[in-house]
Backbone as a chain_set.jsonl record, in Angstrom:
{"seq": "MVSLSNVSVAYDKYQILENINITIHQGEFVFIVGRTGAGKSSLLKLLYMDVLPASGTVTIGDYSSDTIRKREVSFLRRTIGIIFQDMKLLEDRNVFDNVAFTLHVTGVKRKKIKQRVLSALADVGLSHKRNSMPLELSGGEQQRLGIARALVNDPWLLIADEPTGNLDPSTSNDILDTLIKINNRGTAILMATHNYNLVKRTPASRILQIRDRQVVEVEMR", "coords": {"N": [[0.819, -1.197, 0.0], [1.663, 1.459, 1.051], [5.001, 2.271, 0.815], [8.264, 3.014, 1.811], [11.498, 2.744, 0.867], [14.714, 2.645, 1.873], [14.952, 5.473, 1.742], [16.078, 8.747, 1.183], [16.181, 12.285, 1.757], [17.093, 15.48, 0.663], [17.715, 18.987, 0.915], [19.15, 21.5, -0.879], [21.637, 20.266, -0.486], [21.499, 19.765, 2.208], [20.86, 17.314, 4.496], [17.711, 15.988, 5.151], [16.089, 13.73, 5.679], [17.157, 10.369, 6.159], [17.916, 7.3, 4.787], [15.346, 5.991, 5.141], [12.941, 3.594, 6.088], [9.784, 2.446, 5.715], [6.626, 0.902, 6.074], [3.216, 1.059, 5.397], [0.056, -0.157, 6.042], [-3.143, -1.143, 4.604], [-5.922, 0.546, 5.931], [-4.729, 1.366, 8.322], [-4.055, 3.643, 11.08], [-1.783, 6.008, 11.376], [0.504, 7.916, 13.166], [2.775, 10.605, 12.634], [5.304, 11.954, 14.4], [7.366, 14.505, 15.91], [9.873, 17.027, 16.482], [9.492, 20.534, 15.575], [10.567, 21.189, 12.32], [11.795, 18.774, 11.999], [11.256, 17.179, 9.84], [8.74, 16.245, 9.222], [6.749, 17.268, 7.44], [8.15, 17.051, 5.053], [8.367, 14.291, 4.819], [5.669, 13.609, 4.415], [5.216, 14.92, 1.995], [6.654, 13.37, 0.262], [4.906, 11.309, -0.162], [2.821, 12.211, -1.729], [4.206, 12.877, -3.907], [5.205, 15.443, -4.116], [7.668, 15.985, -3.395], [10.559, 14.349, -4.479], [12.567, 11.486, -3.74], [16.067, 11.78, -2.877], [17.506, 9.508, -2.918], [16.698, 5.989, -2.945], [13.362, 4.465, -2.853], [9.969, 5.368, -3.224], [6.843, 3.984, -2.864], [3.525, 4.179, -3.72], [0.521, 2.812, -3.645], [-0.159, 1.947, -6.9], [1.914, 3.38, -7.916], [5.293, 4.437, -8.363], [8.161, 6.164, -7.197], [10.377, 5.79, -8.73], [9.583, 5.432, -11.336], [7.429, 7.083, -11.982], [5.832, 9.465, -14.059], [5.789, 12.975, -14.786], [3.244, 13.857, -15.615], [1.67, 11.927, -14.522], [1.475, 12.384, -11.839], [-0.723, 13.909, -11.014], [-2.76, 12.054, -11.351], [-2.104, 10.155, -9.424], [-2.596, 11.717, -7.129], [-5.322, 11.926, -7.197], [-6.181, 9.595, -6.105], [-5.698, 9.67, -3.448], [-6.251, 11.526, -0.376], [-5.562, 14.83, 0.74], [-4.905, 16.755, 3.523], [-4.379, 19.926, 4.613], [-2.623, 22.045, 6.982], [-3.059, 24.812, 6.715], [-5.247, 24.761, 5.151], [-5.969, 25.865, 2.601], [-8.282, 26.929, 1.304], [-10.777, 27.991, -1.089], [-11.583, 31.177, -1.113], [-13.433, 32.658, -2.506], [-15.503, 31.034, -3.152], [-18.365, 29.123, -2.204], [-19.033, 26.727, 0.494], [-20.01, 24.285, -0.608], [-19.074, 24.51, -3.291], [-16.329, 24.634, -2.884], [-15.729, 22.018, -2.172], [-16.663, 20.705, -4.411], [-14.994, 21.534, -6.413], [-12.63, 20.018, -6.999], [-13.747, 17.75, -8.181], [-14.95, 18.792, -10.461], [-12.662, 19.526, -11.891], [-11.595, 17.05, -12.484], [-13.427, 16.025, -14.229], [-15.845, 14.786, -13.468], [-19.279, 13.856, -13.73], [-22.042, 16.163, -13.489], [-24.329, 15.385, -11.944], [-23.331, 13.306, -10.363], [-21.415, 14.728, -8.999], [-22.903, 16.386, -7.249], [-24.079, 14.437, -5.567], [-21.792, 13.247, -4.389], [-20.5, 15.401, -3.159], [-22.403, 16.274, -1.252], [-22.501, 13.979, 0.305], [-19.879, 13.902, 1.339], [-19.855, 16.279, 2.823], [-21.793, 15.672, 4.706], [-20.462, 13.664, 6.088], [-18.635, 15.103, 7.603], [-20.167, 16.745, 9.106], [-21.145, 19.173, 8.014], [-23.312, 19.736, 6.399], [-25.365, 21.601, 6.756], [-24.091, 23.941, 6.299], [-23.564, 24.31, 3.658], [-24.002, 26.386, 1.846], [-22.599, 28.484, 2.842], [-19.88, 30.878, 3.012], [-16.307, 30.375, 3.1], [-15.01, 32.16, 4.943], [-16.989, 32.703, 6.688], [-17.081, 30.637, 8.391], [-16.135, 28.911, 11.423], [-12.815, 28.235, 12.805], [-12.569, 25.479, 13.269], [-14.657, 24.522, 11.672], [-13.744, 25.289, 9.169], [-11.547, 23.596, 8.947], [-12.866, 21.155, 8.92], [-14.12, 21.441, 6.484], [-11.886, 21.3, 4.847], [-11.265, 18.617, 5.269], [-13.546, 17.378, 4.187], [-13.219, 18.052, 1.494], [-10.93, 16.582, 0.955], [-11.973, 14.06, 1.192], [-13.793, 13.673, -0.853], [-13.166, 12.336, -3.193], [-13.215, 9.74, -2.462], [-10.87, 8.477, -1.188], [-8.261, 5.996, -0.637], [-6.335, 6.532, 1.132], [-5.687, 9.001, 3.537], [-3.798, 11.867, 3.931], [-2.636, 13.862, 6.412], [-1.453, 16.913, 7.324], [-0.453, 18.287, 10.102], [-3.219, 18.914, 10.948], [-4.614, 19.993, 13.102], [-3.177, 22.033, 14.068], [-3.634, 24.807, 14.354], [-5.786, 25.027, 16.018], [-8.009, 25.127, 18.904], [-7.886, 23.075, 21.953], [-10.377, 21.639, 22.365], [-11.66, 21.773, 19.86], [-9.71, 20.554, 18.342], [-9.853, 17.939, 19.317], [-12.38, 17.265, 18.355], [-11.916, 17.285, 15.579], [-10.07, 15.206, 15.417], [-11.718, 13.086, 16.251], [-13.421, 12.962, 14.052], [-11.62, 12.108, 12.073], [-10.944, 9.599, 13.113], [-13.396, 8.293, 12.854], [-13.587, 8.196, 10.071], [-11.377, 6.589, 9.537], [-12.229, 4.221, 10.733], [-13.951, 3.255, 8.857], [-12.315, 2.131, 7.045], [-10.441, 3.636, 5.647], [-7.091, 4.431, 5.303], [-5.013, 6.432, 7.399], [-2.571, 8.879, 7.619], [-1.042, 10.925, 9.759], [0.565, 13.872, 10.552], [1.743, 15.411, 13.472], [2.332, 17.592, 16.289], [1.084, 17.409, 18.608], [0.943, 15.711, 21.325], [-0.981, 14.901, 23.112], [-3.243, 14.357, 21.587], [-2.307, 12.125, 20.221], [-2.053, 10.266, 22.283], [-4.674, 9.716, 22.969], [-5.771, 8.279, 20.948], [-7.034, 5.298, 19.737], [-5.553, 2.115, 18.844], [-3.374, 2.884, 17.115], [-0.379, 3.383, 15.19], [2.785, 4.816, 15.952], [5.122, 6.861, 14.613], [8.235, 8.292, 14.951], [10.219, 11.052, 14.054], [13.586, 11.572, 14.313], [16.829, 12.864, 14.426], [17.144, 12.604, 11.663], [16.177, 10.109, 11.135], [13.546, 7.608, 11.113], [11.668, 6.177, 13.599], [9.768, 3.642, 15.274], [7.624, 4.194, 18.013], [6.394, 3.979, 21.421], [3.769, 5.585, 23.124], [2.157, 5.474, 25.411]], "CA": [[0.0, 0.0, 0.0], [2.622, 2.557, 1.115], [6.31, 1.742, 1.166], [9.46, 3.809, 1.596], [12.616, 1.816, 0.965], [16.034, 3.295, 1.855], [14.684, 6.799, 1.184], [16.751, 9.922, 1.737], [15.731, 13.559, 1.205], [18.017, 16.578, 0.953], [17.443, 20.289, 0.325], [20.4, 22.267, -0.995], [22.686, 19.418, 0.072], [21.287, 19.523, 3.642], [20.118, 16.068, 4.624], [16.529, 16.087, 5.999], [15.769, 12.357, 6.065], [18.243, 9.51, 5.696], [17.761, 5.841, 4.802], [14.068, 5.726, 5.793], [12.209, 2.399, 5.663], [8.455, 2.452, 6.327], [5.513, 0.277, 5.366], [1.92, 1.378, 5.987], [-0.902, -1.101, 5.466], [-4.503, -0.673, 4.398], [-6.757, 0.726, 7.113], [-3.995, 1.785, 9.511], [-3.996, 5.044, 11.502], [-0.38, 6.166, 11.747], [0.952, 9.264, 13.498], [4.16, 11.018, 12.47], [5.588, 12.98, 15.402], [8.738, 15.004, 15.91], [9.977, 18.457, 16.735], [9.375, 21.408, 14.409], [11.748, 21.145, 11.465], [12.401, 17.437, 11.973], [11.06, 16.576, 8.521], [7.407, 15.621, 9.102], [6.109, 17.682, 6.191], [8.928, 16.481, 3.94], [7.977, 12.894, 4.708], [4.347, 13.537, 3.8], [5.313, 15.359, 0.601], [7.118, 12.227, -0.521], [3.804, 10.393, -0.452], [2.042, 12.696, -2.872], [5.198, 13.153, -4.944], [5.584, 16.851, -4.212], [9.123, 15.862, -3.251], [11.079, 13.034, -4.871], [13.732, 11.159, -2.914], [17.41, 11.868, -3.45], [17.849, 8.109, -3.145], [15.659, 5.107, -2.451], [12.13, 4.347, -3.633], [8.672, 5.544, -2.587], [5.775, 3.305, -3.596], [2.187, 4.533, -3.24], [-0.403, 2.084, -4.499], [0.426, 1.47, -8.149], [2.882, 4.359, -8.395], [6.629, 4.386, -7.782], [8.98, 7.352, -7.48], [11.391, 5.433, -9.735], [9.052, 5.369, -12.704], [6.308, 7.981, -12.222], [6.055, 10.598, -14.952], [5.227, 14.21, -14.242], [1.815, 13.94, -15.912], [0.971, 10.926, -13.732], [1.371, 12.802, -10.437], [-2.105, 14.336, -10.752], [-3.581, 10.843, -11.227], [-1.812, 9.64, -8.088], [-3.238, 12.547, -6.104], [-6.768, 11.678, -7.221], [-6.464, 8.375, -5.363], [-5.466, 9.932, -2.028], [-6.75, 12.817, 0.088], [-4.53, 15.599, 1.43], [-5.451, 17.773, 4.423], [-3.311, 20.847, 4.969], [-2.851, 22.853, 8.171], [-3.614, 26.113, 6.329], [-6.498, 24.389, 4.485], [-5.941, 26.247, 1.183], [-9.655, 27.046, 0.827], [-11.068, 29.012, -2.105], [-12.405, 32.112, -0.348], [-14.468, 33.251, -3.355], [-16.492, 29.997, -3.448], [-19.002, 28.651, -0.976], [-18.606, 25.433, 1.009], [-20.311, 23.255, -1.611], [-18.211, 24.65, -4.457], [-14.965, 24.291, -2.494], [-15.595, 20.566, -2.231], [-16.951, 20.257, -5.779], [-13.98, 22.019, -7.36], [-11.764, 18.915, -7.416], [-14.489, 16.854, -9.061], [-15.086, 19.478, -11.75], [-11.371, 19.471, -12.567], [-11.349, 15.687, -12.971], [-14.409, 15.668, -15.233], [-16.974, 14.01, -12.954], [-20.555, 14.378, -14.198], [-22.665, 17.084, -12.54], [-25.221, 14.679, -11.017], [-22.497, 12.596, -9.402], [-20.75, 15.73, -8.167], [-23.813, 16.775, -6.172], [-24.2, 13.315, -4.628], [-20.546, 13.02, -3.67], [-20.226, 16.561, -2.291], [-23.318, 16.236, -0.11], [-22.079, 12.87, 1.155], [-18.66, 14.313, 2.044], [-20.223, 17.288, 3.819], [-22.496, 14.963, 5.784], [-19.452, 12.932, 6.86], [-17.92, 15.996, 8.521], [-21.131, 17.559, 9.825], [-21.249, 20.519, 7.444], [-24.395, 19.821, 5.422], [-26.145, 22.82, 6.977], [-23.259, 25.091, 5.954], [-23.106, 24.138, 2.284], [-24.087, 27.638, 1.097], [-21.795, 29.496, 3.524], [-18.553, 31.153, 2.493], [-15.289, 29.9, 4.045], [-14.698, 33.122, 5.99], [-18.107, 32.703, 7.633], [-16.948, 29.438, 9.209], [-15.145, 28.905, 12.497], [-11.594, 27.531, 12.442], [-12.853, 24.045, 13.223], [-15.495, 24.246, 10.496], [-12.881, 25.394, 7.996], [-10.754, 22.38, 8.839], [-13.792, 20.113, 8.482], [-14.286, 21.642, 5.043], [-10.697, 20.731, 4.232], [-11.392, 17.156, 5.318], [-14.562, 16.998, 3.195], [-12.605, 18.164, 0.163], [-10.007, 15.454, 0.807], [-12.758, 12.827, 1.174], [-14.8, 13.611, -1.903], [-12.744, 11.371, -4.215], [-13.239, 8.416, -1.844], [-9.487, 7.994, -1.217], [-7.887, 4.88, 0.227], [-5.375, 7.071, 2.097], [-5.736, 10.419, 3.856], [-2.557, 12.424, 4.461], [-3.014, 15.063, 7.17], [-0.251, 17.62, 7.777], [-0.769, 19.163, 11.245], [-4.563, 19.45, 10.704], [-5.154, 20.657, 14.29], [-2.122, 22.902, 14.57], [-4.105, 26.168, 14.663], [-7.088, 24.901, 16.654], [-8.006, 24.959, 20.353], [-7.921, 21.648, 22.307], [-11.684, 21.022, 22.167], [-11.883, 21.632, 18.422], [-8.746, 19.548, 17.887], [-10.418, 16.624, 19.64], [-13.483, 17.02, 17.427], [-11.325, 16.942, 14.289], [-9.518, 13.858, 15.55], [-12.842, 12.14, 16.263], [-13.867, 12.822, 12.662], [-10.638, 11.28, 11.367], [-11.084, 8.227, 13.614], [-14.602, 7.751, 12.223], [-13.231, 7.894, 8.684], [-10.475, 5.438, 9.585], [-13.0, 3.023, 11.086], [-14.598, 2.767, 7.637], [-11.318, 1.439, 6.233], [-9.491, 4.547, 5.022], [-5.835, 4.602, 6.032], [-4.725, 7.825, 7.714], [-1.225, 9.208, 8.056], [-1.227, 12.27, 10.301], [1.689, 14.512, 11.224], [1.292, 16.291, 14.547], [3.202, 17.783, 17.455], [0.169, 17.368, 19.749], [1.054, 14.364, 21.881], [-2.234, 14.549, 23.791], [-4.087, 13.709, 20.585], [-1.745, 10.81, 19.942], [-2.296, 9.371, 23.417], [-6.084, 9.348, 23.101], [-6.222, 7.609, 19.736], [-6.852, 3.844, 19.863], [-5.073, 1.245, 17.755], [-2.563, 3.62, 16.157], [1.078, 3.287, 15.224], [3.412, 6.119, 16.133], [6.46, 6.956, 14.037], [8.894, 9.525, 15.376], [11.397, 11.472, 13.293], [14.643, 12.197, 15.119], [18.17, 12.697, 13.847], [16.968, 12.235, 10.248], [15.685, 8.746, 11.073], [12.169, 7.345, 11.546], [11.604, 5.008, 14.486], [8.454, 3.392, 15.872], [7.693, 4.43, 19.45], [5.199, 3.808, 22.253], [3.486, 6.785, 23.921], [0.989, 5.186, 26.235]], "C": [[0.865, 1.264, 0.0], [3.95, 1.974, 1.562], [7.39, 2.763, 0.837], [10.654, 2.9, 1.864], [13.937, 2.561, 0.787], [15.974, 4.719, 1.298], [15.464, 7.877, 1.937], [16.25, 11.166, 1.017], [16.731, 14.633, 1.612], [17.538, 17.84, 0.249], [18.744, 21.08, 0.317], [21.544, 21.574, -0.27], [22.568, 19.199, 1.584], [20.371, 18.319, 3.799], [18.961, 16.241, 5.608], [16.152, 14.718, 6.551], [16.813, 11.435, 5.449], [17.91, 8.037, 5.889], [16.497, 5.417, 5.558], [13.427, 4.47, 5.206], [10.894, 2.324, 6.436], [7.508, 1.646, 5.448], [4.23, 0.591, 6.122], [0.871, 0.537, 5.268], [-2.3, -0.491, 5.384], [-5.247, -0.587, 5.728], [-6.031, 1.168, 8.367], [-4.219, 3.27, 9.811], [-2.596, 5.235, 12.07], [-0.087, 7.647, 12.01], [2.43, 9.424, 13.145], [4.405, 12.154, 13.459], [7.06, 13.372, 15.32], [8.737, 16.501, 16.101], [9.775, 19.245, 15.434], [10.682, 21.387, 13.62], [12.391, 19.785, 11.352], [12.264, 16.765, 10.611], [9.704, 15.929, 8.322], [6.752, 15.979, 7.773], [6.84, 17.118, 4.975], [8.564, 15.027, 3.725], [6.623, 12.759, 4.019], [4.396, 13.929, 2.327], [5.853, 14.258, -0.306], [5.948, 11.373, -0.991], [2.889, 10.897, -1.561], [2.951, 13.28, -3.954], [5.399, 14.651, -5.187], [7.095, 16.976, -4.051], [9.501, 14.462, -3.696], [12.343, 12.745, -4.068], [15.048, 11.373, -3.65], [17.95, 10.479, -3.727], [16.769, 7.25, -2.52], [14.391, 5.194, -3.283], [10.905, 4.545, -2.745], [7.624, 4.874, -3.464], [4.448, 3.627, -2.935], [1.179, 3.862, -4.154], [0.317, 1.549, -5.724], [1.545, 2.364, -8.667], [4.199, 4.247, -7.637], [7.399, 5.643, -8.157], [10.042, 7.063, -8.533], [10.883, 5.601, -11.155], [7.969, 6.401, -13.0], [6.712, 9.138, -13.136], [5.316, 11.813, -14.41], [3.724, 14.272, -14.452], [0.997, 12.939, -15.101], [0.762, 11.342, -12.28], [-0.061, 13.215, -10.098], [-3.033, 13.134, -10.608], [-3.344, 10.17, -9.881], [-2.604, 10.409, -7.035], [-4.752, 12.42, -6.115], [-7.144, 10.44, -6.402], [-6.261, 8.536, -3.863], [-6.077, 11.281, -1.669], [-5.67, 13.507, 0.894], [-5.194, 16.709, 2.229], [-4.299, 18.64, 4.908], [-3.66, 21.617, 6.243], [-3.511, 24.182, 7.81], [-4.844, 25.975, 5.427], [-6.579, 24.765, 3.013], [-7.348, 26.313, 0.579], [-9.778, 28.144, -0.228], [-12.063, 30.0, -1.503], [-13.522, 32.736, -1.165], [-15.556, 32.251, -3.745], [-17.088, 29.494, -2.141], [-18.531, 27.243, -0.61], [-18.818, 24.331, -0.03], [-19.307, 23.322, -2.759], [-16.744, 24.393, -4.127], [-14.736, 22.787, -2.599], [-15.765, 20.065, -3.664], [-15.825, 20.574, -6.754], [-13.109, 20.881, -7.892], [-12.466, 17.991, -8.402], [-14.708, 17.484, -10.435], [-13.797, 19.346, -12.564], [-11.128, 18.097, -13.18], [-12.436, 15.174, -13.898], [-15.552, 14.795, -14.768], [-18.282, 14.661, -13.402], [-21.278, 15.136, -13.082], [-23.546, 16.36, -11.51], [-24.419, 13.945, -9.948], [-21.771, 13.563, -8.474], [-21.633, 16.104, -6.986], [-23.915, 15.678, -5.117], [-22.955, 13.177, -3.768], [-20.206, 14.179, -2.739], [-21.114, 16.521, -1.061], [-22.952, 15.103, 0.846], [-20.848, 13.251, 1.969], [-18.966, 15.342, 3.119], [-20.966, 16.659, 4.995], [-21.498, 14.231, 6.683], [-18.779, 13.811, 7.906], [-18.864, 16.956, 9.251], [-21.289, 18.973, 9.32], [-22.379, 20.666, 6.429], [-25.158, 21.131, 5.536], [-25.379, 24.081, 6.608], [-22.89, 25.121, 4.471], [-23.158, 25.426, 1.462], [-23.276, 28.764, 1.729], [-20.463, 29.697, 2.805], [-17.512, 30.734, 3.532], [-15.017, 30.863, 5.202], [-15.841, 33.288, 6.992], [-18.039, 31.518, 8.596], [-15.955, 29.667, 10.34], [-13.896, 28.161, 12.023], [-11.81, 26.036, 12.329], [-13.686, 23.668, 12.016], [-14.672, 24.346, 9.218], [-12.032, 24.135, 7.828], [-11.623, 21.193, 8.437], [-14.05, 20.221, 6.977], [-13.081, 21.079, 4.295], [-10.735, 19.212, 4.208], [-12.409, 16.679, 4.287], [-13.993, 17.038, 1.784], [-11.65, 16.996, -0.097], [-10.752, 14.136, 0.65], [-13.537, 12.618, -0.11], [-14.435, 12.643, -3.028], [-12.693, 9.943, -3.681], [-11.836, 7.789, -1.82], [-9.272, 6.785, -0.317], [-6.911, 5.328, 1.308], [-5.63, 8.555, 2.277], [-4.403, 10.816, 4.473], [-2.899, 13.754, 5.116], [-1.762, 15.702, 7.767], [-0.636, 18.646, 8.841], [-2.188, 19.743, 11.126], [-5.18, 20.165, 11.905], [-4.198, 21.714, 14.83], [-2.578, 24.281, 14.984], [-5.412, 26.173, 15.447], [-6.948, 24.736, 18.165], [-8.188, 23.478, 20.688], [-9.259, 20.97, 22.045], [-11.961, 20.775, 20.689], [-10.933, 20.592, 17.83], [-9.262, 18.15, 18.147], [-11.561, 16.271, 18.701], [-12.961, 16.599, 16.048], [-10.752, 15.53, 14.323], [-10.62, 12.812, 15.553], [-13.381, 11.901, 14.857], [-12.921, 11.919, 11.885], [-10.709, 9.824, 11.821], [-12.296, 7.551, 12.983], [-14.319, 7.352, 10.77], [-12.333, 6.667, 8.627], [-11.222, 4.144, 9.876], [-13.756, 2.447, 9.893], [-13.613, 2.103, 6.685], [-10.308, 2.326, 5.535], [-8.239, 4.654, 5.887], [-5.575, 6.094, 6.247], [-3.288, 7.941, 8.211], [-1.241, 10.671, 8.463], [0.034, 12.74, 11.001], [1.148, 15.459, 12.285], [2.397, 16.47, 15.578], [2.376, 17.724, 18.738], [0.131, 15.946, 20.32], [-0.204, 13.945, 22.64], [-3.203, 13.881, 22.832], [-3.608, 12.295, 20.298], [-2.135, 9.819, 21.034], [-3.749, 8.917, 23.511], [-6.637, 8.621, 21.884], [-5.979, 6.111, 19.841], [-6.234, 3.22, 18.624], [-4.288, 2.001, 16.692], [-1.097, 3.223, 16.289], [1.645, 4.689, 15.296], [4.834, 6.051, 15.612], [7.055, 8.307, 14.4], [10.111, 9.798, 14.498], [12.383, 12.121, 14.262], [15.987, 11.85, 14.496], [18.108, 12.103, 12.446], [16.496, 10.805, 10.04], [14.225, 8.675, 11.496], [12.153, 6.066, 12.367], [10.192, 4.867, 15.031], [8.571, 3.483, 17.389], [6.368, 4.111, 20.095], [5.009, 5.083, 23.075], [2.265, 6.578, 24.762], [1.309, 5.447, 27.707]], "O": [[0.807, 2.052, -0.943], [4.019, 1.267, 2.567], [7.432, 3.308, -0.266], [10.798, 2.355, 2.958], [14.246, 3.047, -0.301], [16.816, 5.124, 0.497], [15.495, 7.901, 3.168], [15.934, 11.124, -0.171], [17.162, 14.688, 2.764], [17.023, 17.782, -0.867], [19.361, 21.302, 1.359], [22.314, 22.201, 0.459], [23.415, 18.537, 2.184], [19.246, 18.309, 3.298], [19.183, 16.597, 6.766], [15.922, 14.566, 7.751], [17.298, 11.689, 4.346], [17.656, 7.585, 7.005], [16.552, 4.605, 6.482], [13.374, 4.299, 3.989], [10.888, 2.159, 7.655], [7.586, 1.706, 4.221], [4.159, 0.414, 7.338], [0.808, 0.523, 4.039], [-2.594, 0.53, 6.006], [-5.211, -1.511, 6.54], [-6.673, 1.334, 9.404], [-4.532, 4.053, 8.914], [-2.264, 4.686, 13.121], [-0.39, 8.511, 11.186], [3.23, 8.507, 13.331], [3.773, 13.206, 13.36], [7.881, 12.663, 14.738], [7.718, 17.164, 15.905], [9.873, 18.692, 14.339], [11.764, 21.549, 14.184], [13.417, 19.637, 10.689], [13.055, 15.889, 10.263], [9.512, 15.158, 7.382], [6.259, 15.103, 7.063], [6.21, 16.751, 3.983], [8.461, 14.571, 2.587], [6.443, 11.906, 3.15], [3.699, 13.337, 1.502], [5.547, 14.219, -1.498], [5.986, 10.788, -2.073], [2.253, 10.102, -2.253], [2.519, 14.067, -4.797], [5.717, 15.078, -6.296], [7.711, 17.939, -4.507], [8.838, 13.491, -3.33], [13.104, 13.66, -3.753], [15.144, 11.18, -4.862], [18.747, 10.281, -4.645], [16.011, 7.715, -1.668], [14.343, 5.901, -4.289], [10.81, 3.971, -1.661], [7.526, 5.159, -4.658], [4.261, 3.384, -1.743], [0.993, 4.278, -5.298], [1.282, 0.793, -5.609], [2.07, 2.124, -9.754], [4.22, 3.996, -6.432], [7.306, 6.13, -9.284], [10.555, 7.988, -9.163], [11.657, 5.878, -12.071], [7.614, 6.587, -14.164], [7.794, 9.709, -12.999], [4.342, 11.685, -13.669], [2.997, 14.697, -13.554], [-0.222, 13.073, -14.995], [-0.031, 10.729, -11.565], [-0.556, 12.905, -9.014], [-3.988, 13.179, -9.832], [-4.284, 9.668, -9.264], [-3.212, 9.807, -6.15], [-5.404, 12.775, -5.133], [-8.309, 10.265, -6.046], [-6.609, 7.645, -3.089], [-6.384, 12.084, -2.55], [-4.94, 12.86, 1.646], [-5.953, 17.509, 1.682], [-3.361, 18.15, 5.537], [-4.834, 21.821, 6.553], [-4.416, 24.635, 8.51], [-5.412, 26.977, 4.993], [-7.207, 24.043, 2.239], [-7.578, 25.815, -0.523], [-8.994, 29.093, -0.257], [-13.252, 29.697, -1.395], [-14.465, 33.287, -0.598], [-16.425, 32.56, -4.559], [-16.415, 29.443, -1.111], [-17.727, 26.644, -1.325], [-17.913, 23.54, -0.298], [-18.751, 22.298, -3.156], [-15.985, 23.975, -5.002], [-13.685, 22.338, -3.057], [-15.096, 19.12, -4.082], [-15.719, 19.946, -7.808], [-12.875, 20.789, -9.097], [-11.849, 17.506, -9.351], [-14.658, 16.794, -11.453], [-13.834, 19.088, -13.767], [-10.534, 17.981, -14.252], [-12.391, 14.018, -14.319], [-16.178, 14.12, -15.585], [-18.378, 15.887, -13.449], [-21.151, 14.809, -11.902], [-23.507, 16.695, -10.326], [-24.781, 13.958, -8.772], [-21.538, 13.255, -7.305], [-21.167, 16.136, -5.847], [-23.845, 15.953, -3.919], [-23.052, 13.01, -2.552], [-19.679, 13.962, -1.648], [-20.634, 16.712, 0.056], [-23.079, 15.252, 2.061], [-20.78, 12.955, 3.162], [-18.399, 15.287, 4.21], [-20.786, 17.069, 6.142], [-21.674, 14.185, 7.901], [-18.396, 13.329, 8.972], [-18.411, 17.873, 9.936], [-21.541, 19.886, 10.106], [-22.396, 21.635, 5.67], [-25.555, 21.71, 4.525], [-25.948, 25.173, 6.602], [-22.001, 25.872, 4.07], [-22.43, 25.55, 0.477], [-23.265, 29.881, 1.212], [-19.983, 28.816, 2.092], [-17.806, 30.737, 4.727], [-14.813, 30.42, 6.332], [-15.677, 33.939, 8.024], [-18.854, 31.413, 9.512], [-15.056, 30.501, 10.237], [-13.911, 27.53, 10.966], [-11.301, 25.395, 11.41], [-13.462, 22.626, 11.4], [-14.88, 23.571, 8.285], [-11.821, 23.664, 6.711], [-11.174, 20.319, 7.696], [-14.181, 19.209, 6.288], [-13.229, 20.458, 3.242], [-10.29, 18.59, 3.243], [-12.172, 15.692, 3.59], [-14.262, 16.15, 0.975], [-11.567, 16.485, -1.213], [-10.234, 13.196, 0.047], [-13.907, 11.487, -0.425], [-15.32, 12.179, -3.746], [-12.193, 9.041, -4.353], [-11.631, 6.704, -2.364], [-10.009, 6.578, 0.646], [-6.678, 4.61, 2.28], [-5.774, 9.289, 1.299], [-3.934, 10.184, 5.42], [-3.395, 14.667, 4.456], [-1.094, 15.105, 8.612], [-1.091, 19.743, 8.517], [-2.346, 20.962, 11.198], [-6.173, 20.876, 11.747], [-4.396, 22.23, 15.93], [-1.979, 24.882, 15.876], [-6.076, 27.205, 15.536], [-5.919, 24.272, 18.657], [-8.595, 22.698, 19.827], [-9.288, 19.841, 21.554], [-12.436, 19.705, 20.308], [-11.306, 19.841, 16.929], [-9.128, 17.269, 17.298], [-11.701, 15.117, 18.294], [-13.492, 15.677, 15.428], [-10.923, 14.756, 13.381], [-10.478, 11.761, 14.927], [-13.752, 10.781, 14.509], [-13.365, 11.06, 11.123], [-10.552, 8.913, 11.008], [-12.236, 6.377, 12.617], [-14.76, 6.301, 10.306], [-12.507, 5.804, 7.767], [-10.887, 3.093, 9.331], [-14.156, 1.283, 9.914], [-14.008, 1.575, 5.646], [-9.396, 1.815, 4.885], [-8.332, 4.94, 7.081], [-5.88, 6.916, 5.383], [-2.854, 7.205, 9.097], [-1.428, 11.555, 7.626], [0.517, 12.091, 11.928], [0.211, 16.217, 12.034], [3.278, 15.623, 15.724], [2.898, 17.96, 19.828], [-0.622, 15.094, 19.848], [-0.461, 12.751, 22.793], [-3.907, 12.944, 23.21], [-4.415, 11.377, 20.15], [-2.5, 8.679, 20.749], [-4.033, 7.856, 24.068], [-7.84, 8.374, 21.801], [-4.837, 5.687, 20.015], [-6.372, 3.728, 17.511], [-4.503, 1.791, 15.499], [-0.641, 2.79, 17.348], [1.061, 5.636, 14.768], [5.651, 5.276, 16.109], [6.435, 9.346, 14.174], [10.921, 8.91, 14.233], [12.055, 13.094, 14.941], [16.244, 10.713, 14.099], [18.897, 11.23, 12.084], [16.419, 10.332, 8.906], [13.724, 9.58, 12.163], [12.568, 5.007, 11.897], [9.497, 5.864, 15.228], [9.494, 2.925, 17.983], [5.346, 3.986, 19.42], [5.964, 5.602, 23.654], [1.403, 7.456, 24.813], [0.449, 5.261, 28.568]]}, "num_chains": 1, "name": "protein.A"}
């Protein structure tokens, strides 16, 4: 499903990650933890091929960093969902259209777009806000909108880069509960966070820590 084999990443000759070996299986909930600047975001970017390894191989589903062509990256990203900390919402479009945008780009028929958008909004509890503009939403609602947008293509993997980083503890817990619900349906989730309290309250998760350019599995119970 997801495999990193002897992967190293460097920026301007500065080594960020070195000789990383990870396998993530279908349906897992995996946390990536580590200090700021440790390389959490770089690790996630490898998975949606925003960054290619300096050495080693990243395999995501049917795609490999060794063989993927530039035009194929967009097809890879249609099979996974990506949740950003800053959400990257379209402020000139309402909630419904923010979620529908990805489907329009990929050529989904209008009738199916409506069905899939409403289903995604229902999953995150935003059906009643479908006509609202992003700036009319609370921070937690904006992040839920980001999750709905990531869900609308029915991905087998959700990649979440610090999705609760700008939220208060109560709202962070709500967002985590939403992700756990999605995971319980079979979607694998890989979430980077520095919030160890969230990690400790999540059942049946694996925890990978980045330190000294390496990734190690840890226990935080």
